MARTIFI-42643 format. One record per residue (C-alpha): x, y, z. Coordinates in steps of 0.05 Angstrom, whole numbers, padded with zeros to 5 digits, always signed. Example, Ala and Ser with C-alpha at 12.3 -4.5 7.8 and 13.67 -1.06 7.14 Angstrom:
+00246-00090+00156+00273-00021+00143
//
This chain:
-00082+00312+00553-00035+00309+00493-00059+00269+00433-00020+00209+00413-00050+00207+00343-00047+00254+00284-00104+00299+00265-00149+00272+00210-00199+00323+00183-00190+00328+00108-00117+00308+00109-00099+00259+00054-00068+00191+00067-00007+00212+00026+00004+00269+00075+00014+00222+00134+00085+00220+00162+00128+00165+00134+00138+00132+00202+00062+00132+00213+00052+00096+00146+00106+00046+00164+00075+00031+00231+00006+00025+00200+00033-00022+00147+00066-00066+00201-00001-00071+00237-00042-00086+00175+00008-00138+00150-00009-00182+00210-00050-00244+00191-00109-00261+00236-00159-00315+00218-00124-00333+00152-00129-00261+00127-00084-00201+00135-00109-00135+00161-00101-00101+00094-00145-00154+00061-00200-00141+00112-00192-00067+00099-00205-00075+00024-00267-00116+00039-00296-00057+00077-00284-00009+00019-00337+00006-00033-00348-00052-00081-00301-00051-00140-00248-00006-00108-00196-00060-00122-00202-00119-00169-00169-00187-00160-00110-00168-00204-00093-00108-00161-00103-00148-00097-00055-00201-00126-00003-00147-00140-00008-00123-00067-00001-00195-00043+00063-00204-00083+00097-00149-00045+00105-00194+00016+00153-00237-00024+00201-00179-00035+00254-00168+00018+00226-00113+00062+00162-00111+00020+00095-00096+00051+00026-00105+00017-00004-00057+00067+00047-00003+00052+00033-00010-00023-00042-00007-00009-00035+00056+00034+00009+00088-00019-00042+00072-00072-00097+00102-00029-00055+00165-00025-00049+00166-00101-00124+00161-00106-00134+00221-00060-00165+00182-00003-00169+00221+00063-00147+00199+00132-00219+00205+00153-00239+00153+00101-00183+00107+00124-00206+00114+00196-00277+00095+00176-00252+00031+00143-00209+00014+00204-00269+00025+00250-00309-00025+00209-00256-00078+00217-00245-00058+00290-00170-00052+00283-00154-00019+00350-00078-00014+00342-00084+00021+00274-00136+00069+00299-00092+00089+00358-00041+00116+00307-00092+00160+00273-00140+00182+00327-00130+00214+00396-00150+00172+00457-00223+00177+00475-00259+00160+00539-00318+00113+00533-00384+00142+00510-00449+00103+00513-00484+00101+00445-00534+00046+00460-00566+00040+00529-00591-00027+00556-00667-00036+00554-00710-00093+00579-00779-00101+00610-00823-00154+00641-00810-00223+00614-00837-00293+00627-00796-00343+00666-00750-00391+00628-00744-00345+00567-00678-00317+00541-00667-00244+00557-00610-00200+00534-00585-00134+00560-00542-00096+00510-00496-00037+00523-00454-00007+00468-00399+00045+00479-00348+00077+00432-00278+00091+00458-00205+00088+00440-00173+00043+00464-00234-00002+00457-00274-00007+00521-00278-00064+00571-00348-00080+00596-00372-00101+00666-00444-00112+00687-00470-00097+00757-00533-00116+00796-00542-00062+00847-00472-00049+00873-00448-00121+00862-00414-00144+00798-00450-00198+00759-00414-00264+00749-00425-00316+00694-00466-00376+00718-00466-00438+00674-00533-00451+00641-00560-00386+00669-00519-00322+00656-00467-00309+00603-00430-00245+00582-00419-00210+00648-00355-00180+00619-00383-00167+00549-00428-00115+00519-00484-00167+00515-00509-00197+00581-00551-00259+00568-00599-00294+00615-00605-00361+00582-00665-00382+00623-00690-00323+00664-00713-00338+00735-00747-00295+00788-00683-00293+00828-00652-00253+00771-00698-00194+00787-00664-00129+00803-00633-00065+00775-00575-00073+00727-00524-00026+00695-00461-00034+00653-00394+00000+00661-00351+00014+00599-00279+00029+00616-00211+00041+00584-00147+00073+00608-00174+00143+00592-00237+00138+00635-00302+00102+00647-00377+00112+00641-00438+00076+00670-00501+00061+00631-00568+00079+00659-00601+00031+00708-00654-00016+00681-00699-00063+00719-00706-00136+00703-00772-00167+00726-00786-00240+00713-00858-00265+00717-00865-00338+00739-00890-00382+00683-00957-00418+00688-00956-00493+00693-00937-00518+00623-00991-00555+00585-00947-00581+00530-00880-00614+00525-00855-00565+00474-00803-00516+00502-00819-00443+00504-00781-00405+00450-00744-00340+00466-00792-00282+00467-00768-00214+00443-00789-00162+00493-00794-00087+00490-00766-00042+00543-00805-00019+00603-00758+00029+00638-00768+00043+00711-00759+00117+00724-00714+00136+00782-00691+00202+00812-00616+00217+00815-00575+00187+00871-00503+00210+00884-00456+00151+00882-00390+00190+00886-00383+00255+00923-00329+00307+00909-00272+00302+00958-00237+00358+00997-00165+00368+00977-00104+00414+00987-00061+00429+00925-00001+00471+00906-00013+00533+00866+00002+00522+00792-00013+00448+00793-00073+00411+00763-00135+00394+00803-00200+00356+00789-00266+00355+00827-00313+00299+00806-00383+00275+00821-00420+00212+00799-00494+00196+00803-00542+00143+00779-00614+00150+00757-00656+00157+00695-00621+00192+00638-00610+00246+00620-00575+00270+00683-00554+00343+00689-00495+00364+00733-00488+00435+00760-00430+00459+00804-00433+00513+00858-00376+00551+00892-00388+00583+00960-00463+00577+00948-00461+00612+00880-00474+00576+00814-00410+00572+00771-00418+00602+00701-00382+00543+00667-00396+00490+00720-00430+00436+00678-00411+00363+00674-00389+00308+00721-00321+00339+00732-00289+00408+00734-00215+00418+00719-00169+00473+00746-00107+00476+00701-00069+00510+00730-00102+00521+00797-00096+00591+00828-00102+00616+00899-00167+00649+00881-00197+00581+00863-00198+00560+00936-00267+00553+00967-00325+00505+00981-00355+00466+00923-00416+00422+00914-00453+00390+00856-00528+00385+00842-00554+00330+00797-00624+00333+00767-00668+00294+00719-00741+00290+00703-00756+00250+00766-00720+00295+00817-00652+00318+00841-00596+00302+00891-00541+00347+00921-00470+00323+00936-00432+00335+01000-00390+00399+01004-00317+00393+00985-00265+00443+01010-00210+00462+00960-00149+00494+00992-00095+00524+00946-00026+00535+00976+00011+00595+00945+00079+00579+00915+00138+00619+00943+00194+00583+00906+00246+00626+00872+00290+00600+00816+00344+00622+00768+00341+00627+00692+00396+00618+00642+00426+00681+00611+00416+00686+00536+00461+00728+00491+00436+00746+00422+00490+00749+00369+00491+00748+00294+00476+00673+00293+00410+00682+00330+00382+00740+00289+00323+00712+00250+00321+00649+00291+00274+00621+00342+00295+00631+00415+00260+00599+00475+00271+00624+00546+00255+00570+00597+00244+00573+00672+00267+00517+00717+00209+00525+00765+00155+00472+00778+00104+00528+00774+00071+00526+00706+00030+00590+00713+00075+00650+00699+00071+00719+00669+00129+00751+00630+00160+00820+00630+00209+00856+00584+00246+00913+00616+00194+00911+00673+00137+00919+00624+00085+00863+00619+00089+00826+00552+00018+00823+00525-00011+00764+00487+00038+00712+00514+00008+00647+00541+00026+00640+00615+00075+00583+00620+00146+00562+00638+00174+00583+00571+00174+00646+00530+00184+00639+00455+00211+00690+00405+00193+00661+00337+00244+00704+00301+00294+00746+00339+00300+00818+00317+00341+00876+00345+00277+00902+00379+00276+00838+00422+00340+00857+00459+00327+00873+00532+00319+00845+00602+00267+00791+00611+00236+00767+00676+00176+00726+00698+00132+00721+00760+00083+00670+00786+00011+00692+00781+00006+00690+00857+00057+00747+00858+00120+00710+00878+00179+00748+00849+00225+00706+00806+00296+00715+00781+00311+00750+00716+00341+00730+00650+00380+00779+00607+00383+00782+00532+00441+00830+00520+00439+00877+00462+00500+00878+00417+00519+00915+00354+00521+00864+00298+00534+00873+00223+00479+00854+00174+00479+00782+00152+00523+00771+00091+00481+00756+00029+00491+00691-00008+00533+00707-00070+00481+00688-00122+00430+00723-00166+00373+00690-00129+00357+00708-00057+00323+00660-00009+00288+00673+00056+00289+00620+00110+00238+00565+00098+00244+00561+00023+00292+00532-00028+00297+00525-00102+00299+00449-00103+00323+00388-00064+00371+00334-00087+00399+00275-00049+00451+00221-00064+00445+00158-00022+00495+00101-00026+00488+00035+00012+00547-00013+00008+00530-00082+00034+00559-00137-00010+00634-00129+00002+00685-00171-00035+00734-00172+00023+00726-00230+00070+00759-00191+00127+00702-00141+00130+00642-00157+00174+00581-00177+00134+00526-00124+00134+00452-00134+00123+00418-00067+00130+00451-00013+00086+00405-00030+00027+00344-00023+00073+00371+00042+00102+00379+00073+00034+00311+00049+00010+00271+00073+00070+00308+00139+00076+00299+00154+00002+00224+00141+00009+00219+00191+00066+00262+00243+00031+00219+00236-00032+00157+00251+00009+00193+00315+00032+00205+00337-00040+00275+00311-00051+00296+00282-00118+00338+00222-00097+00394+00183-00131+00401+00116-00096+00459+00068-00108+00475+00002-00075+00541-00037-00075+00585+00014-00112+00659+00009-00126+00706+00067-00115+00703+00088-00188+00627+00082-00188+00621+00124-00125+00665+00178-00157+00621+00175-00220+00559+00182-00176+00589+00243-00143+00606+00272-00211+00534+00263-00234+00508+00291-00167+00551+00352-00177+00516+00365-00244+00450+00370-00206+00474+00422-00155+00458+00493-00174+00451+00555-00132+00394+00555-00083+00382+00481-00075+00387+00436-00014+00437+00379-00023+00441+00316+00021+00491+00259+00017+00481+00195+00056+00527+00135+00062+00513+00069+00097+00567+00016+00098+00637+00004+00124+00680+00063+00143+00737+00083+00188+00775+00144+00214+00850+00151+00213+00893+00211+00230+00830+00253+00240+00801+00239+00171+00741+00196+00153+00741+00145+00097+00683+00110+00062+00698+00038+00040+00675+00017-00030+00653-00055-00043+00711-00073-00088+00767-00070-00036+00805-00134-00017+00844-00155+00044+00898-00105+00064+00866-00047+00025+00899+00021+00029+00873+00091+00041+00878+00106-00033+00827+00052-00048+00774+00088-00006+00734+00153-00012+00753+00210+00034+00696+00248+00066+00733+00313+00052+00730+00298-00022+00654+00289-00020+00646+00354+00019+00690+00392-00030+00647+00368-00088+00584+00393-00054+00614+00459-00032+00636+00480-00101+00566+00509-00111+00526+00564-00077+00473+00518-00049+00430+00532+00013+00445+00467+00049+00504+00418+00048+00480+00359+00091+00529+00301+00098+00507+00239+00137+00558+00184+00149+00525+00122+00178+00589+00082+00189+00642+00064+00239+00698+00113+00257+00748+00065+00288+00817+00057+00256+00831-00004+00214+00857-00064+00253+00914-00081+00205+00931-00024+00159+00979-00043+00103+00998+00029+00087+01036+00075+00135+00994+00127+00170+01018+00198+00158+01032+00232+00225+01023+00302+00197+00965+00344+00219+00900+00320+00187+00866+00363+00136+00805+00392+00170+00736+00390+00138+00729+00458+00106+00658+00481+00122+00622+00538+00090+00565+00572+00126+00515+00524+00095+00543+00457+00120+00523+00406+00172+00556+00338+00180+00523+00282+00219+00562+00221+00244+00528+00158+00268+00581+00153+00323+00637+00190+00357+00710+00184+00335+00742+00117+00353+00673+00085+00361+00631+00037+00320+00562+00045+00288+00520-00016+00300+00468-00057+00263+00411-00088+00301+00422-00162+00317+00347-00172+00314+00331-00195+00244+00261-00167+00252+00291-00096+00252+00292-00070+00182+00342-00013+00192+00407+00000+00227+00408+00033+00296+00422+00104+00272+00373+00103+00214+00318+00070+00256+00317+00131+00301+00330+00181+00245+00267+00157+00210+00226+00166+00274+00243+00240+00276+00254+00262+00204+00179+00276+00196+00183+00330+00250+00183+00400+00223+00243+00431+00257+00313+00459+00242+00364+00407+00220+00405+00417+00283+00343+00404+00326+00327+00343+00285+00396+00314+00297+00392+00330+00371+00328+00289+00376+00360+00232+00336+00423+00231+00377+00384+00230+00442+00340+00173+00417+00401+00131+00398+00432+00144+00465+00369+00122+00502+00364+00058+00460+00427+00028+00491+00414-00045+00509+00427-00064+00581+00480-00114+00560+00522-00059+00527+00561-00011+00571+00554+00063+00560+00628+00068+00543+00619+00021+00483+00552+00045+00457+00551+00089+00396+00539+00163+00408+00519+00202+00345+00547+00272+00337+00545+00328+00287+00581+00393+00270+00546+00452+00239+00565+00518+00207+00494+00536+00186+00483+00611+00190+00408+00609+00174+00350+00566+00198+00346+00507+00150+00298+00448+00152+00288+00386+00109+00216+00409+00105+00233+00475+00073+00183+00491+00018+00207+00484-00054+00190+00545-00097+00154+00520-00159+00116+00581-00182+00165+00637-00168+00170+00680-00232+00245+00686-00220+00255+00614-00240+00206+00604-00296+00261+00616-00347+00317+00587-00306+00354+00542-00355+00405+00522-00303+00355+00489-00256+00315+00461-00314+00378+00425-00338+00388+00394-00269+00317+00367-00270+00326+00341-00341+00389+00302-00320+00355+00273-00259+00295+00250-00299+00341+00221-00352+00375+00180-00298+00308+00153-00275+00277+00135-00342+00242+00068-00341+00228+00028-00405+00155+00027-00425+00114-00038-00419+00125-00089-00474+00075-00140-00501+00115-00197-00531+00096-00232-00596+00110-00304-00614+00080-00370-00635+00055-00380-00564-00001-00330-00579-00036-00385-00619-00040-00425-00555-00076-00368-00520-00014-00347-00482-00001-00272-00474+00063-00243-00444+00072-00172-00419+00136-00143-00389+00133-00082-00344+00192-00046-00312+00203-00006-00248+00261+00014-00205+00282-00011-00137+00342+00035-00134+00373+00081-00186+00419+00023-00205+00370-00035-00197+00316-00050-00249+00257-00096-00233+00226-00134-00291+00156-00161-00280+00131-00215-00327+00055-00223-00329+00030-00284-00366-00043-00296-00384-00062-00365-00408-00121-00413-00413-00132-00468-00362-00108-00519-00414-00036-00493-00405+00003-00531-00351+00075-00538-00327+00092-00465-00340+00166-00447-00332+00196-00378-00345+00270-00360-00349+00305-00295-00365+00375-00277-00385+00408-00210-00398+00471-00189-00434+00506-00125-00455+00515-00098-00525+00586-00070-00525+00651-00105-00544+00664-00117-00470+00604-00163-00467+00638-00214-00424+00655-00160-00372+00583-00137-00367+00552-00206-00370+00600-00229-00315+00573-00174-00272+00501-00185-00291+00497-00260-00289+00503-00263-00214+00460-00201-00204+00397-00220-00243+00356-00252-00188+00284-00264-00167+00261-00209-00121+00191-00226-00100+00197-00300-00086+00245-00356-00073+00279-00366-00141+00342-00400-00164+00394-00368-00209+00439-00410-00253+00489-00379-00300+00490-00409-00369+00552-00422-00409+00543-00358-00447+00545-00318-00383+00471-00302-00378+00427-00319-00319+00367-00365-00320+00311-00362-00270+00251-00406-00256+00204-00410-00197+00215-00465-00146+00163-00513-00122+00139-00466-00068+00115-00415-00119+00092-00451-00183+00094-00527-00173+00112-00565-00235+00053-00600-00266+00001-00557-00232-00055-00533-00277-00066-00458-00273-00141-00452-00267-00141-00376-00269-00131-00339-00334-00074-00300-00303-00027-00330-00252+00019-00291-00205+00071-00250-00241+00145-00269-00245+00193-00215-00222+00267-00209-00238+00318-00155-00224+00382-00131-00254+00430-00097-00205+00491-00053-00215+00463-00018-00276+00520+00032-00271+00564-00021-00305+00521-00026-00367+00543+00008-00431+00496+00009-00490+00432-00029-00499+00411-00088-00456+00389-00152-00491+00337-00193-00454+00321-00265-00472+00257-00294-00444+00245-00369-00448+00176-00400-00440+00164-00474-00430+00096-00504-00419+00050-00561-00438-00018-00553-00469-00074-00602-00461-00111-00619-00525-00146-00680-00554-00131-00718-00491-00056-00709-00495-00004-00660-00469+00037-00624-00522+00103-00593-00497+00119-00523-00522+00183-00483-00517+00192-00411-00540+00250-00362-00537+00239-00287-00547+00295-00236-00553+00285-00162-00543+00328-00101-00527+00318-00040-00484+00355+00025-00479+00401+00034-00420+00353+00042-00361+00357+00087-00300+00427+00108-00280+00458+00069-00338+00427+00122-00383+00475+00172-00352+00536+00130-00337+00547+00110-00409+00568+00182-00422+00608+00191-00357+00680+00212-00361+00728+00153-00359+00673+00101-00369+00694+00035-00398
//
C-alpha cells in the first residue's frame, strides 16, 4: 500500500516540502483547550528549548496577515537542525493524529500492552487495560466471549475505550474477555483473559471496601481458529489475500501449507499474492500453534484464471527532442504482471509491470519493443523508430551544463493588488501568492526579488535590475499576479498606477519581459502569468488590426498562463483560502521533483479538477503553457557551488553581490534617551516582508512602575522631493502584527499606536518586557537617500504615590534598506 506520509529517518525538518510545512502549521495553529497545538508541542520539548521571549515572538505571528506561529516554530526547528524523527516524537507525546498522518505512513494497530487480571473479591474495582499503537489512532471495543461488552451504569464503564472498568465487580461478570483495536488499515485482537470474581464474606464493618490492586493470573488456552481462509477464484495478475484468525494464549504462531507442503515464506496471519500467477493456484490451509497446543484451519481452494486479453500500445518515435530524456512506454492492459522484449530479446533487470521506463534515451535504445503477460498471452507491440539525428547544439557560452545542474537561480515576483483605478476589480490574494511562492522557491535554492504594488516605471526598473542578475548558466523565473488582459494576441500586465480608461501604453507587454530575459544565455526562461486574458471591456485606444507580434522563444523558454486566451483567472471567494486558484495548486505540486513541463501538467490538471459545481466547464479557467525547452529542466536542478570553473567567476559573483545589496537589512539599534533613567529600554530590529517592504519591530523593556505606554512612529525621506516620498510613505507605514491605527500628521509622517485590544490604556505592564510593536514601510522602491525615523514614547511612571507623565521623541536615520539600496542608483530615478 502506498504511503501517504513522507519518510522520516534522519531527514531534517527544513528538508520537508513547503506544502507539508504549511499543512502542519495549519494543524498546529488550531486552538484546543485554550492552547494551540504548537504551544503543546513546545511543552513536550526538552526544558529550556524555548524561553518566554521566543514563545512570545511566535505568538505575535498570528497577528500578521497570513502569519502562523506554528510555521515560524517549524522553520526555527529547521534552523536548529531538528530532525523529522524528533518532530514525530513530540507529536506522538501530544497525540496530534492529523499532524502525524502527514509525516508517517499509515500503520495497522499493534498491541503493546495486553490486558491482565486475576481473581478479585466481589464489590472491588477492577480494570482491564489494552494499549495499541496505530495510525490513524485505534478505536477500541471490548468483548466477553463473542458478544460485545456494553456500558452499564454503576457497573461497567469504558467498553469502547482502552480501559474497561468494573466499578463494583460481581460474580455475573465472570468470563473471558478480549479487546479489539481497529483503524481503517486493519485490526488486531488482544489475548483472552479470564475474570473471576469471588463472592465477598458477610461484611463485619460499615466501612466500604477500598479498590484492591490485583496481579494477573492468566488462564492458558490452546489456539482456536475463529476465521478460516476462504476459497476464491481470481484473475491472473490481480491481487489476492488468504487470511486466518485464531484466539488463545499468546504468542500464537501461524504456518501456511500449499497442497500439503509447508510454504517457505508462509508465516503470519495472512499471505499476499501480488500479482497472483496461474502457478499460485492450489489448496491452502493454516496451522496455528502455541505452548498449550495447536489448531488447523479448513482447506481453502485458490483458483487463478489465466488472462487472454490482448491490447494495443501507442507508437513512440524518438527524435532529437527525446535524446537524453526520460521515456515511459505504457500498456493499456488491466494485467499488471508483464515481461518486456526489445527486438524479440528479453530485457533483463526490468521490474514486471505495465510500464517500461528509459531513464535517458540514447541511440542504442532505438528498436521494436513488445511485452507479454507472464502466463504467456501474446500482446501487441510498440515501435520506437530509429532516426538519424544531428548532435544537440551546444549552448553558446564558455560554461557547459549537463541536465540537472545550473549555475544559480534567480526569480522576480511581482504582486499587484492595491490598484488606483476604481474600475478594476479589487484583489486580495496577489500579495499572498508572491509571499508563499517566494518562500517555496527560496527552499529550492532561488534568490528571489519580491515586489508588491508596483507602478509601470517601477516594474520596468525591477526588470532592469533583474536583468543585471542574469548571467550565462542560471535559471530565471518571472512571476506576476494581478490584473492583466490580452488584446490582438498579445498579453499585457497592468501596473497599479493606471486610472479609468487606461491605454495599452500604460501597461507592460509580456513580450517585453521575455525579451529582457532572453538577452542572456541562461539555462531556463520561466515566465508565469497568473492573470486574466480577456480583452478590456471599454478600451479607450484603438486596437491595431495588424498581425500580433508573436512571443519569440529560444530553446530555453517555457511560458505558463493561469488561463486560456479570452478567459479569466479567478481568486477564491472563500476568505479562508490564502492563495488564488492557480497558485494554490501550483504550491501543491512545486515540491515534486520532475521536469517543468510535467510540473505544469500536474498543476493544470489539478486546477481543472477543482472546478466548483456551480461553475460551468465553459467558464472555468483552464491553465495552459507553451514550451521550447530542448533539455530536461527542473526547478529542483542542483546549483553548482563547488565547481572549480566558477571559483574565479567575477560575472556571477557580481550578480550575487547585487542581489545581497538589494536585500540588506539595517542592524538592530538600541535607542538612547532620558527614558533610560526611568528603567525603560528601547530596541529596534528590522526584517523584510518583501523586497520593497521593511518591518520595524520595537521591543520595549520597562519596570512594572511604568503604565499607560504609547508608541508612535513616523518616517520621512531625505531628498529635496521630501513631500513626494512622505506622501507615499505616510499611508504605507502601518501596523502589521496587530490592529493598529494610522493617522497622518501635518508634516506628512504617520503616527501609530496600539488600540485597546492590544495594549489597553492605563494597564500596568507587570512583565519586564511587553509584546513588541511592529510597523512596516511599503514601496521602498520610491525612497531616495536615507530614511529618517522618529519614535515617540509616552508613558506614566508611578513614584511616591503619584503618576508622573513622560514624553520622549527620538530621531534616527537608516541607510536605504532592501530594494531602495539599488533603486536610488537606477536609471531615470527621481
